[in-house]
C-alpha positions in Angstrom: -28.0 -42.5 -35.7 -31.4 -41.3 -34.8 -31.8 -38.8 -32.1 -32.3 -39.9 -28.9 -35.9 -38.4 -28.6 -39.8 -39.1 -28.9 -40.2 -42.8 -27.6 -43.8 -43.8 -26.5 -44.6 -45.5 -22.9 -46.7 -48.5 -23.6 -48.6 -49.3 -20.4 -47.8 -52.9 -19.5 -46.1 -52.8 -16.1 -45.0 -56.3 -15.5 -47.9 -58.1 -14.6 -46.7 -61.5 -13.4 -43.3 -60.0 -14.1 -42.0 -62.8 -11.5 -42.4 -65.8 -13.7 -41.6 -69.1 -12.1 -39.5 -71.8 -14.2 -39.2 -74.9 -13.1 -38.3 -78.1 -14.5 -38.8 -82.2 -14.9 -36.2 -84.8 -13.7 -32.8 -85.2 -15.3 -31.4 -88.6 -14.8 -27.6 -89.0 -14.6 -25.5 -92.0 -13.6 -21.7 -91.7 -12.5 -20.1 -94.6 -13.2 -16.2 -94.6 -12.5 -15.5 -91.2 -14.6 -18.0 -91.4 -17.1 -21.3 -89.7 -16.7 -24.3 -91.5 -18.5 -27.9 -90.2 -19.2 -31.0 -88.5 -20.7 -31.1 -84.5 -20.8 -34.9 -83.9 -20.6 -36.5 -80.6 -21.8 -37.4 -78.2 -18.8 -41.1 -78.0 -18.3 -42.2 -74.6 -17.4 -44.7 -74.0 -15.0 -45.8 -70.6 -16.8 -45.6 -68.9 -20.0 -42.3 -66.8 -19.9 -43.3 -63.0 -21.2 -42.8 -62.7 -24.9 -40.7 -59.4 -24.1 -38.2 -60.6 -21.3 -35.4 -63.3 -20.6 -33.8 -63.7 -17.3 -34.5 -59.9 -16.6 -37.4 -58.8 -14.2 -38.6 -55.2 -13.8 -38.0 -54.2 -10.1 -39.8 -50.5 -10.3 -39.8 -47.5 -12.0 -40.5 -43.6 -12.0 -41.9 -41.7 -14.9 -40.0 -38.7 -15.1 -41.9 -35.5 -17.4 -39.1 -35.6 -20.3 -37.3 -37.5 -22.2 -34.8 -39.7 -20.0 -31.4 -40.0 -21.8 -29.0 -40.8 -18.8 -28.4 -41.8 -15.6 -25.8 -42.0 -12.5 -26.2 -44.0 -9.4 -24.9 -43.0 -5.9 -26.1 -44.6 -2.7 -29.7 -43.9 -2.5 -30.1 -41.5 -5.2 -30.6 -42.0 -9.0 -29.8 -38.9 -10.9 -31.5 -38.8 -14.3 -30.6 -36.7 -17.3 -33.8 -35.9 -18.4 -33.5 -34.0 -21.7 -35.7 -30.6 -21.6 -36.7 -31.3 -18.0 -33.1 -31.0 -17.0 -31.9 -33.2 -13.5 -34.5 -35.0 -11.6 -33.2 -36.7 -8.6 -34.8 -40.2 -7.8 -34.6 -41.8 -4.1 -34.0 -45.4 -5.0 -33.8 -46.7 -1.1 -36.6 -48.8 -2.2 -35.8 -49.7 -5.5 -39.5 -51.1 -5.9 -40.8 -47.7 -5.1 -38.1 -45.0 -6.4 -39.7 -41.6 -6.0 -38.4 -38.4 -6.9 -37.1 -36.0 -4.1 -35.7 -33.1 -6.0 -35.0 -31.4 -10.0 -33.4 -28.6 -11.6 -34.0 -27.4 -14.8 -30.9 -26.7 -16.7 -30.3 -25.0 -20.1 -30.0 -27.1 -23.0 -30.8 -30.8 -23.3 -29.6 -32.7 -20.1 -28.0 -35.9 -22.2 -25.4 -37.4 -19.8 -24.7 -37.3 -16.3 -22.1 -38.0 -13.7 -22.0 -37.8 -9.8 -18.9 -37.4 -8.0 -19.1 -37.0 -4.4 -21.5 -34.1 -3.3 -21.6 -32.8 -7.3 -23.4 -34.1 -10.2 -22.1 -33.2 -13.6 -24.7 -33.0 -16.5 -23.4 -32.6 -20.1 -26.1 -30.2 -21.3 -26.0 -30.1 -25.2 -25.0 -26.7 -26.8 -25.1 -25.3 -22.8 -22.1 -27.5 -22.3 -21.1 -28.9 -18.7 -23.1 -27.8 -15.5 -21.9 -28.4 -12.3 -24.8 -28.9 -9.5 -24.4 -29.7 -5.8 -26.5 -32.5 -4.5 -25.5 -32.5 -0.9 -29.4 -31.7 -0.1 -30.7 -34.2 -2.8 -34.2 -32.4 -2.6 -32.8 -28.8 -3.4 -30.2 -29.4 -6.3 -28.2 -26.3 -7.1 -26.3 -25.2 -10.1 -22.9 -23.9 -8.7 -20.6 -23.5 -11.9 -20.6 -24.2 -15.9 -18.5 -24.7 -18.6 -19.8 -23.3 -22.2 -18.4 -23.5 -25.7 -17.4 -27.1 -25.5 -19.5 -28.2 -28.6 -22.8 -30.5 -28.0 -22.2 -31.8 -24.9 -23.4 -35.6 -24.8 -21.6 -37.8 -22.4 -19.7 -37.0 -19.5 -17.6 -38.8 -16.9 -15.7 -37.8 -14.0 -12.1 -39.4 -12.2 -10.5 -37.2 -10.0 -10.6 -33.6 -10.3 -11.1 -33.8 -14.0 -14.3 -34.1 -16.0 -14.2 -35.5 -19.2 -17.0 -34.7 -21.5 -17.7 -36.0 -25.1 -18.9 -33.2 -27.4 -17.1 -31.9 -30.2 -14.0 -34.4 -29.5 -13.1 -35.0 -26.2 -12.9 -32.1 -23.8 -10.8 -32.0 -20.1 -12.8 -29.9 -17.8 -10.7 -28.9 -14.0 -13.3 -29.7 -11.7 -11.2 -29.1 -8.8 -13.0 -25.7 -8.1 -16.5 -27.2 -9.0 -17.5 -23.4 -8.8 -15.1 -22.6 -11.4 -14.9 -25.4 -13.7 -12.3 -24.3 -16.6 -11.2 -26.5 -19.4 -7.7 -27.1 -19.6 -7.8 -29.4 -22.8 -9.1 -31.0 -25.8 -8.5 -33.6 -28.3 -10.5 -33.5 -31.8 -12.1 -36.8 -33.4 -13.4 -37.7 -36.5 -17.3 -37.0 -36.1 -19.3 -35.8 -32.8 -18.5 -37.9 -29.5 -21.2 -39.4 -28.0 -19.9 -41.4 -24.8 -16.5 -41.2 -23.2 -15.0 -43.7 -20.4 -11.7 -43.2 -18.5 -9.3 -46.0 -17.2 -6.0 -44.9 -16.2 -4.0 -42.9 -18.3 -6.5 -43.2 -21.0 -9.9 -41.9 -22.2 -12.1 -44.0 -24.3 -14.3 -42.0 -26.7 -16.9 -43.2 -28.5 -17.7 -41.2 -31.9 -20.8 -41.1 -34.0 -18.8 -41.4 -37.5 -15.4 -42.4 -36.6 -15.7 -45.2 -34.0 -13.3 -45.6 -30.8 -10.7 -43.7 -30.4 -8.0 -44.0 -27.3 -6.4 -40.9 -26.2 -4.0 -40.3 -23.6 -4.8 -38.1 -20.9 -1.6 -38.3 -18.7 -1.4 -34.7 -19.2 -4.7 -33.6 -18.7 -3.7 -30.4 -20.6 -2.4 -32.1 -23.9 -4.5 -34.9 -24.4 -3.5 -36.7 -27.7 -5.1 -39.7 -29.6 -3.0 -42.9 -29.4 -5.1 -45.3 -31.1 -8.2 -45.7 -33.0 -10.6 -48.7 -34.3 -13.1 -47.5 -36.9 -16.9 -48.3 -36.9 -19.8 -46.5 -37.7 -22.7 -45.6 -35.1 -20.4 -45.8 -31.9 -22.2 -44.2 -29.0 -21.4 -45.8 -25.7 -18.2 -47.0 -24.1 -17.4 -48.8 -20.9 -13.6 -50.0 -20.0 -12.7 -52.8 -17.5 -9.5 -54.4 -17.2 -8.1 -55.0 -20.7 -11.1 -54.6 -22.6 -13.4 -52.0 -23.9 -16.8 -52.9 -24.6 -18.6 -50.3 -27.4 -22.2 -49.5 -28.0 -22.5 -49.7 -31.8 -25.7 -49.5 -33.4 -27.2 -52.5 -34.8 -24.2 -54.4 -33.9 -25.0 -54.5 -30.7 -21.9 -55.2 -28.9 -18.3 -54.8 -29.7 -15.5 -56.1 -27.6 -11.8 -54.6 -28.0 -8.4 -55.8 -26.5 -6.6 -52.8 -25.2 -4.2 -54.3 -23.2 -2.1 -52.1 -25.7 -4.3 -48.9 -25.7 -2.2 -48.0 -28.6 -3.7 -51.0 -30.7 -7.4 -51.5 -29.8 -8.3 -55.0 -31.3 -11.6 -55.9 -32.1 -11.8 -60.0 -30.7 -15.6 -60.4 -30.8 -18.9 -58.8 -31.2 -22.6 -59.5 -30.3 -25.8 -58.3 -32.7 -29.3 -57.6 -32.0 -32.0 -55.9 -33.9 -32.3 -52.4 -32.3 -29.8 -49.5 -31.7 -27.0 -49.9 -29.2 -26.5 -46.8 -27.8 -24.9 -47.2 -23.6 -23.2 -49.7 -22.1 -22.3 -50.6 -18.5 -20.2 -53.4 -17.4 -20.8 -55.4 -13.8 -18.6 -58.7 -13.6 -18.9 -60.5 -16.6 -21.8 -59.3 -18.0 -22.1 -56.2 -20.4 -25.4 -54.3 -20.1 -26.7 -52.9 -23.3 -29.5 -50.0 -23.7 -30.3 -51.0 -27.0 -32.8 -48.1 -27.9 -36.5 -49.8 -28.9 -34.8 -53.4 -28.3 -34.6 -52.6 -24.7 -32.0 -53.9 -22.2 -29.9 -56.5 -23.7 -27.7 -58.6 -21.2 -24.6 -60.0 -22.7 -21.9 -62.7 -21.5 -18.4 -62.5 -22.0 -16.5 -64.7 -19.9 -14.7 -65.8 -23.0 -14.4 -62.2 -24.7 -13.7 -63.5 -28.0 -17.5 -64.9 -27.8 -19.9 -62.7 -26.2 -23.5 -64.1 -26.1 -26.6 -62.5 -25.1 -27.8 -64.1 -21.9 -31.0 -61.7 -20.7 -33.2 -58.9 -22.3 -36.3 -57.0 -21.2 -38.1 -55.0 -23.8 -40.9 -52.6 -23.1 -42.2 -50.0 -24.5 -40.4 -47.0 -25.3 -36.3 -46.3 -26.3 -33.6 -47.4 -23.4 -30.7 -44.7 -23.8 -28.9 -44.9 -20.9 -27.9 -47.6 -18.2 -25.6 -48.0 -15.5 -25.4 -51.1 -13.2 -24.8 -51.0 -9.2 -25.0 -54.3 -7.1 -28.2 -56.6 -8.9 -29.5 -53.7 -10.4 -29.4 -51.9 -13.7 -30.9 -48.4 -13.8 -32.0 -47.6 -17.2 -32.9 -44.2 -18.7 -35.7 -45.3 -21.0 -37.1 -42.1 -22.6 -40.7 -41.3 -22.2 -41.0 -44.4 -19.6 -38.1 -42.6 -17.4 -36.0 -44.4 -14.8 -36.7 -48.0 -15.1 -35.1 -50.5 -12.6 -34.3 -54.0 -13.5 -32.7 -57.3 -12.2 -30.8 -59.8 -14.1 -31.4 -63.1 -12.5 -29.1 -65.1 -14.4 -29.3 -68.1 -17.0 -30.2 -71.1 -14.5 -33.6 -72.0 -13.3 -33.5 -70.6 -9.4 -34.9 -73.3 -7.4 -35.0 -71.3 -4.0 -34.7 -67.5 -3.2 -31.9 -68.1 -0.9 -28.6 -69.3 -2.5 -29.2 -72.4 -0.5 -29.8 -75.5 -2.2 -30.9 -78.5 -0.3 -31.1 -82.4 -1.7 -31.0 -85.6 -0.6 -29.6 -87.0 -4.1 -25.7 -87.6 -3.7 -25.2 -87.5 -7.0 -26.1 -84.2 -7.9 -23.1 -81.8 -7.9 -23.2 -78.6 -6.0 -20.4 -76.2 -6.8 -19.5 -72.2 -5.4 -17.4 -70.9 -8.0 -15.4 -73.6 -9.6 -16.7 -76.6 -11.4 -14.0 -79.4 -11.2 -14.2 -81.7 -13.9 -11.9 -84.9 -14.0 -11.1 -87.0 -16.6 -13.8 -89.3 -18.4 -11.5 -92.6 -19.1 -8.0 -93.7 -19.9 -8.8 -93.1 -23.8 -10.2 -89.7 -23.2 -8.2 -88.0 -20.4 -6.6 -85.6 -22.5 -9.2 -84.9 -25.1 -12.4 -84.3 -22.8 -14.8 -81.5 -24.1 -18.0 -80.2 -22.7 -20.6 -77.8 -22.6 -22.3 -75.9 -19.8 -25.8 -75.5 -20.8 -28.7 -73.5 -18.9 -32.5 -75.2 -18.1 -33.7 -74.4 -21.8 -30.7 -76.0 -23.6 -28.6 -73.3 -24.5 -25.0 -73.5 -24.0 -23.5 -71.0 -21.6 -20.1 -71.9 -21.7 -17.5 -74.3 -23.3 -15.9 -76.5 -20.2 -12.1 -78.1 -20.2 -11.1 -80.9 -17.8 -9.8 -79.7 -14.3 -11.2 -76.2 -12.6 -13.7 -74.2 -14.5 -14.7 -70.7 -13.4 -18.4 -70.3 -12.7 -18.8 -67.7 -10.3 -19.8 -65.5 -12.7 -22.8 -67.1 -13.3 -26.4 -66.7 -11.3 -27.4 -69.5 -8.7 -29.8 -71.9 -10.1 -29.4 -75.6 -12.1 -27.3 -76.2 -15.3 -26.4 -79.3 -16.8 -23.1 -80.5 -18.4 -23.2 -82.4 -21.5 -20.3 -84.0 -23.3 -19.2 -82.6 -26.7 -17.5 -84.6 -29.6 -13.6 -84.5 -29.9 -13.7 -81.6 -32.1 -16.3 -80.0 -29.8 -18.6 -79.3 -32.8 -21.5 -81.3 -31.5 -23.0 -82.9 -28.1 -22.9 -87.0 -27.5 -26.0 -88.4 -26.5 -24.2 -89.8 -23.2 -22.6 -87.7 -20.9 -24.6 -85.7 -19.2 -24.8 -84.7 -15.6 -27.0 -82.3 -13.3 -25.2 -79.0 -11.4 -26.4 -76.6 -9.0 -24.5 -73.3 -8.9 -24.9 -72.0 -5.5 -23.2 -69.0 -4.1 
């Protein structure tokens, strides 16, 4: 895996970034319980940028070093900026982020976490640095813990900081001025990323893959499960699933309902080198090196699919997601803020869609499909397509959860009995609204 360094920024900063997509009509007729219609190819009012799909650039701030990691709390983004240390950036106005403070750190600032009034910087061979940001304009280092190996990633839960370094290092930060290592667990290869969920830490190791470490006793962390893969560098865990950024594979999805037996259930590949991952709802966001920010969809974790991306000059190294925005540590380009606006075509800036056509279906979170006819009422299959004709979900008879979709226009299209192809008949237009 290449070092997270040396990217060059290209100056194209989103001229015409709010490309408006529109479509021509789709005729649907509802007779009894059968849909008939012709799905027409959407006509775009403008030409979409070749380097983006369903993602727009909102704003950015060019830091002086190599932006490698980012954490966000309240109105501030904290950027691990390589040799330039910690940069504190106000994102109160996401379109005009501005630096308000900074602190040079010994070693390279590789990763960062924030908890309360403190940020925790994984500073390479200088270990963990604890920095007070009670006054964001004047960050002050209050403590440090050396001799951890090369610290690359960090997350903080309660009174403990979990550092990806030479394996997993568990640091007590109950007293931020005197952080103290209380336990460690070696992993095969260098650890790059760590995520904690309950009593388990999930560690992404460069040459070993995913290690699951019990931290129920922080003084005695112990590996209880693992799954080998090469080039694992980032991990995020939510619910029963772990999402791993894994080199050119882009994203691997593991079921960890039993943490001792992580089972890979799906993967999504792309060109580039996946470095970091964050998850919001059903969407993993992947910082994929020179392939930029990639957005996937995992309503069905066994079939993750890419639904958006934004690629610009430079190297996407770290990502975190808050609300509607993805904050990306983008190498030479510094902090870049993006918005994923979904796979549908947003017809209005608000969630309300007005139409006089009673045949159009407007849904709020749940799409209910009834029986098609007496011959097919148990075997009906359909796919949900976006306005560009890409299938974004399989549908079944009854209630289908579509709450993870962004507001917009979609099409329900009937599939053959095996679900392998679409039929010429059986199309209806659906408007998903909040």
